[in-house]
N, C-alpha and C positions, 0 to 999 in steps of 0.2 A: 825362143824358138817359136815359129808359127806353124800352124797346121800345114800350110803349103810346103814347108820345108821338110815335113815329116814323112811324106810319101808321094809318089808320082801323081800327076793330075788325073790320069785316066782312072787309077785306083780310087782317088778321092771322089771323082764323079760317081763311080759305081757305088762307093760307100754312102754318099749323100742320097742316091736313088734308093738304096736298100733301106735307109733309115726313115724315108718319108712315109707318111700315112698311106695305107692302101685306099683304093677308091671307095667312096660311100654311096650307097643307093639313095639315101636320104640324109640331109643334114639334121641331126637332132637338136632342136631348139625348144625353149620353154617360154611361151608367151606370158607376159604380165597382163592379166585381164581385170584386175580388181578395179571396179568402178567404171569399166569401159563397156561400150555398147557393142553387142554382137547380134547379128541378124540370123535367124534360123527359119528356113522355109520348110513347112511340113508339119502334119499333126499326128504322125504315126508313133508306134512304140520306139522305132529307131530314132525318131526326133526326140522322144522323151529321154532316152539314154544320153544323147548328146547334150540336151538341155541341162540334165543333172550334172554332167561333167563340167559344163561351162559355168553353171551357178556355183559349183564347188570351188571354182577358181576365182569367184568374186565378181563375175561379169554381170552386166545388166542385159539380160537376154530378152529379145523381142521375137516372139514366134508368130509367123504369119501362116494361116491355113483356114480354109472354110469351116473345118470341124477338127476337134481335138480328141485324142484317145483319153481314157480314164486316167492313165498314169500321168499325162501332162497336166490334167486338171488338178490332180492331187499334188503334184510337184509345185504348181503355181501357188497353192495355198501354204506350202511350207518348204521353200527352197533351202538347200544346205548352207548357202551363203549367197551374196549378191541378190538380184531380183529377177523374177520371171514374169513377163507380161504376155498374155495371149491376145492376139489381134485376129478377129474372126473374118478374115478376107485373104485373098491371094496377095502375094507380094508384088511390088512394082519396082522398077529400077530406081525410082527416087528413094525407096526405103533403104537402099544400100549406102547412100551418101553418108560419109563420116563414120562408118562402122569400122571396128577393129578387125573383125573377122566376119565371113559369111559362110553359113553352113546350109547345104541343101539336102534335105531328106526326102527326095522325090523318086518316083518309080520309073518314069519314062526317060529314055536317053535324050529325047528332044528337049524335054523340060530341063534336064540337067545341063545340057549344053547352053541353053538360053540363060539359065541362072549363072553359070560360070562366066559367060561372056559379059553379062551385066555387072557382075562383081569386079571383074578385071577392068572394065571400062571405068568403074568408080575408084579404081586403085585399091581394092580390098582383097586380101588373100582369101582364097575360096577352097572349100572342101565339099564335094558332093558324095554323100555316103554310098559306099560300095561301087563307085564309078571312078576308078583311079585316073582315067583319061581326062577327067575334068577337074582334077585336084591340083592345087598348088602346094598343099601340105597334107599329111596323113595323121590320123590318130593312131597311137600305138597302145599296146597293153601297158598297164600301169601298176607299179608297186607303190603304195601310198603310205609313207611314214612322214607326211608333210610336217615341216618344210623339206624333209628329205623325200624326193620323188624320183623314181626310176621309170624310164620309158623304154619300151621294147618294140621294135618294128621289124617286120620281114618284107617291107616294101610291098605289102599286099599279096606276096607270093604264097604265104601259108599262115593265115591268122590262127589256126588251131595250134600250129607249132609255136607261134609267138605266145599264146596263152600257156602252153606247157612250160616254156622258158620262164614266164612270169611266175608260175607256181613254184618252180625250182628256186627262183630268187626269193620269193616270199618265205620259203622254208629256211633260208640261211640268213636273212636279215632280221635281227631281233626287233620285236615291237618297241623295246626300250630306246632304239635309235631315234624315235620320234622326239622323246624328251631331250636327248642330247642335241639334236638339230635345233630344237626350240631354244635350248640354252645358248647355243652358238650364236643364234640371232640376237638374243638378249644381251650377251656379253660383248658383242662386237663393238658397240660404242665405247665401252671402257677400254678395250684394247686400242682402238683408234686414238683415244685421248692420251695414251702414253707416247704417241709419235715415234713408234719403233721403226727401225730400219726394216727393209724387206726381209733380211735374214732373221731379225728379231720376231717379226710377225709369224714367219714360218715356224720358228722354234716354238712359239706359244701354241699355235694350232696343232703342231705335231704332238706336243705333250697332252693337249686336250684330247686329240684323237686316240692316243695311246690309252688314256684313262677310259675313254668310251669303249674301246675294244676289249679292255680287261674287265670292265664291269658294265656291260651293256644294259642290264636291267636295273641298275642302281640309278636313282635320280641324281643328276649333277648337283652338287651341294655348294652352298655359299662359301664354305671353307675351302673347297677345291678352287673355286674362282679366285679367292683372295690369295691362295698359295701360288697359283700360276701367274697372276698379275704381279705379285711381289717379286717372283723370280725374274720375270721379264723386265721389270723396273730395275732390278739390281744389275742385269746384264746389258742395259741399254747403252751404257758408255763403253762397253767392251769392243775392241776392234773385231771385225768379222774374222772368225777362225774356221778355216777349212779343214777338211778331213779326207782320208782315203779309205775306201772299203774294197777289198778284193772279194769278188762275189763269184761263186760257182754257178754257171748257167746250166749245168747238167748236160746230158748228151744231145739234147735237141727238143724233146717234147716239153712244151712250156708247163704242162701239168706236173712235171717232175721238179719244178722249182720249189725250194723250201719256202715256208711262210715268211721267214726272216729275209730271204733273198727278195721276195716280192716287196716287203716293206722298205728295204733299203733302196731298191730300184725306184720306188715311187716317191722317194724323198731326194733323189739325185738331182744335182745341177748339171753335171756332165757325166756321160757314160762313154768310157774308152773301151771299145769292144774288139774282140778278136775275130778274125775271118771265120773261125769255126763256130761262132755263136749263131744259132738259128734265128731268122728274122722274127719268128713268132715270139721268141723270148724278148727281143728288143721291144716288142709292142707292149710289154708289161711295164716298161719304164714310164716315169712321169712324162706327159706329153710335152711339157715345156723344156724338158732336159735336152741339152745338146748332145747329139750322138756322133762319135768320131771313131772311124775304123783305124786302129793303130796296130793291130796284131800281125803276126807272121802269116803270110799268104802262100804257103807251099814253096814252090821254086820260082815264084814271080817276085818282082821288086817289092820289098817290105820295109817297114820301119825297123831301125836298129833298136836294140834293147835300151841302150843309153838314151836314145831320143825319147822312147816311151817313158822312161823314168823321169827325164827332165820335164816333159810335157805334163805328166801327172803331178809332179811337185809344183810346177809353176801355176797350174790351175788351182790347186789346193791352197797355195799361198795367197791367191786372190780372194780367199774366203769361200771358195766353192766346195761343195760336197762332191767329191769325185768317186765314181764307181768304176773300178777296173773289172770289167766283166769278161770271164774266161770260160771257155767250153769245159764241160765236165766239172772236176773239182780243182780249184786253183792250186792246191798243194800237191797235185800229181802231175808232174811234167809240165807245169804251168809257169815256170820262172818266177814263182811267187817270192822266193827268198830274196832275189835281187830287188824286187819292187818294194818289199817290206823294208829292206835295209835302206833304200833310197828315201822312203818316207820318214823313217826314224831318224836318219841323218839330218833331215831338214826340220826335225822337231815337230812333225805332224802326227796327230793321232791316226792310227791305222787299225782296222779290224779285218778279220777274215770270216767270210760266210761260206761254209763248206757247201759243196754241191754233190749231186749224184754223179759218180765218176763214169766215164765212158765205158769202162770195163763192167761196172755194175749194170749200166743200161743195156749193154750188149748181152750179158749173161741172162738178164731178165727176159729179153726178147727170145733168146734161144731156149729158155726153160732149162738151163743147165746150172747146177751148183758148181762153182769154181773150186770148192773144197770138198767135193764128194768123198765121203770117208772110205769108199771102196777103191778110189783111184788116186787121191791126192792127199799128201800130208803137208804140202807146202804150196803157197801161192806167191808168184813173183811177177812184178811189173818191170818191164825194161823198155828203154827207148832204142829204136833202130836208127836214130838220126842224131849225129853229134853236131857240134858248133859249125863244122865245115861242111855239113850236109851229107857226110859219109857215115858208114857204119862205125860206131864207137870201137876204139881199139882195146878197151879194157873190160869187155864183157867176160863173164865167168862161163866158159864153154862147158865145163863139167856140170855146173848147175843147170844150164840149159838142156843138157842131155839127160838129166834126172827123170826117170820114167815115173816117179811118184810126185812130180810137181805139175802144177798148172801154170802156164806162162802166158802173160798178156803182153803183146808187143805193140807199143805206140809208134806212130809215124813210120810204118814199115814198107810202104809201097816201093820206094826206089831201091831199098837195100835188102828186101826179103830174100832174094835168090842167094846173095852172098851169105846172109845170116844162116839160112837153112843149110847151105852147103857146109859151113864151118861147124855147125851144131851136129850134123850127121857125121862129120869126120871125127867129132869128139865122142861119138857113141849114141847119138839120138837116133832112135829107130825111124827110118823113113815112113813106116806105116802108121806112125803116131797120128791120131786124128787132129785135124787143124781146120779152123773156120775163120775166114775173113768176113768182117761185117763193115759195110759202108753205111754211113749216115744212120747209126743206131738210134732207134726210137722215133725216127722221123717218118713221114709218109713215104718217102722215097727209099727207105731202108732196103739194102740188098745183102743177102747172106750167100757166101760162097763156100760151101763145104768141100773138103778135099782131105789130103794127108799132108804131112810135112814135106814129103817127097814130090807131091804133085801140085801143091798149091801155087807155085810160081806160074805154071802154065794156066791154071784156072783163073788166077788174078788177071793175066793178060787178056784172056777172053772176056772176063767180066767188064774190064775197063773198055775194051773195044765195043762191047754191047751197051755201054752207057752208064755203068756203075760209077758213082761219083760221091764226093763229100768226104768227111773225116773217115779214116779207115783204121780198124784195129784187127790184129790177128791174135787168135786164142788157140793154143795148142796144148795137148796133154791128153791122157786117156780119159779124163772127165768129159772131154768134148764128145767122146763116143756116145754119151747119153743124150745128145741133142737129137730131137726129133727130125731136125733138118739135115742130119748127117747122111751123106751119100757116098758110096764107094767111088774111087777114082775111075775115070774112063780107062778103057783097056789100052788105049794108045799112049797113055801117060807112063813114062818110064822113071820109076823112083831113082834108079841108078844114074840116069842122065842128069837129074837135078843135083847130084853130088858135085858135078864138075863145076 
């Protein structure tokens, strides 16, 4: 089965667009400058900072200026790496020939424009300090665990904000990662000598990374190196073995992903994702991973479950690590059982990574305990959407009418009116507090407070006003604790909703 056969072309184009990278203000690149010549115009303190940065990268820096500040003179005597030569005259266009980069630390716009034009004429990328209009590239804030280096840019919009972000990253990246990055550089020739397959190399470096994350401040040992190399050697002749992981994407906020979900997404070869998965969650996946929209898409044309199972198994049998990414928790109304069975029947290893359920996300945003001890002795999740798209025929109406229960209804929009009517006929009080939550935990979240008897009308108005995205309905007397709860409008007739 091909992807083209699995869903309509219009939906496929929309899925491809959703999975593409968002626009970048700047392309983050890292120049290799060791031993290369860089021209720096200016003798100020700003020039000294740029000179130190360039020397630290191993460049041969030539600074042109009639006079130099004390910091530049001191730096020339003891650069951190590379070389620094001070040339006591103004720069000329001929000085730029053959340079890897050109940096202008000049005050006047006219001088900056002249320097930038000369550099471009010489085919040299140019940066004029604090003058973005004349820059081909920008310097960002840096987190230095070299050879692990993190660069942060705000495209010149907010340098102070960029520095604050750098400070945050500094706080969470252990200093010991420097040793691990150095070890990776030193071990790479030994790994290359094994002539491993692509999958074999990835497995080696994933194990290396796992060890680094578990013991970041411990020095990478020779014993670990030999163990990892021996294991890679033993697996070298093994046929590529794929796997399947069912991963909970949570209700939408990417910060609610579990650490394990992030790790699995960043090792995926293919991500098969549902329509309910927020785009920000997809951004967490490994950039090289293929992203394919395969899930159910409301009442629009969608993949059949058998086709999803077949595609998942086919990709894994090709040796790929397949992540089946599902909104909320995969084990709550996520058809996980069918997909686990398909993977097992094909002899594929399968794991489940739980996620924050949509119900948990909605209740956290409402500030409501679903099991408030004054109002609920029982919590029940139900689906309002059967295989045929209609209300399930086997719902327990007496359980739904229980005033001491909190009920969370998944996929309720098309069938809520019928469900509420039957539940009220079974004894559910029409005045029971009820809240619909669209796109829980996402920026576009919309809460619609009402009662069981009035929610149908409130839902229609909310949708007409633009409410969209995954929808949950929560009802029960615990919902009366929600700060967002509001009394129904006077023109809503609870008795009319029974009909």
